[in-house]
C-alpha positions, 0 to 999 in steps of 0.5 A, a space after each residue: 140087798 139094797 140098791 144104789 138107790 137105797 144107798 143114795 137115799 140113805 146118804 141124802 137123808 144123813 146129810 138133811 138130817 146134821 144140824 150143828 157140831 159143838 165142841 167143849 172146851 172145860 164144861 161150857 159147850 160151844 155151837 160149831 158151823 157145819 162149813 160141808 158135807 161130801 160123799 166121798 168116792 168110796 160112799 162115806 158121808 162125810 160131816 165137816 166142821 170148823 172150830 174158832 172159838 177165838 183164844 187160847 183152849 183146849 178142846 175137851 171133846 166135839 160133837 154131833 147133833 141133828 136138826 131136833 139138837 139130839 147128838 148123833 156121835 161123840 168124839 173125844 179129843 185132846 186138841 190145844 189152841 195156842 192162839 185166837 187165830 188158829 181154827 181146826 177142822 173136825 169131821 166125823 164119817 158115816 159108812 152106810 152099809 148093808 150085811 146079810 144074817 142067815 
């Protein structure tokens, strides 16, 4: 069984390895900053990114990349941004758990 320290180490690994977020408008990917990475009360690692495209658009996909620019997670969305002043907060949750196989 994993110890509490093992869970903490895995959570810290995720926090250290997250590189950036990206979002797709039409066929073009744009970088979005990671604004926070927190561990919630239930142990979930939540990676939050803020999208500020600067123009009206429809965001079709959001993804998270590691520090080597490999894709870690992808989320299909349909978010219509109607004004340049609109910001969008997107997040990815990573739940680290253990299960026993007999």
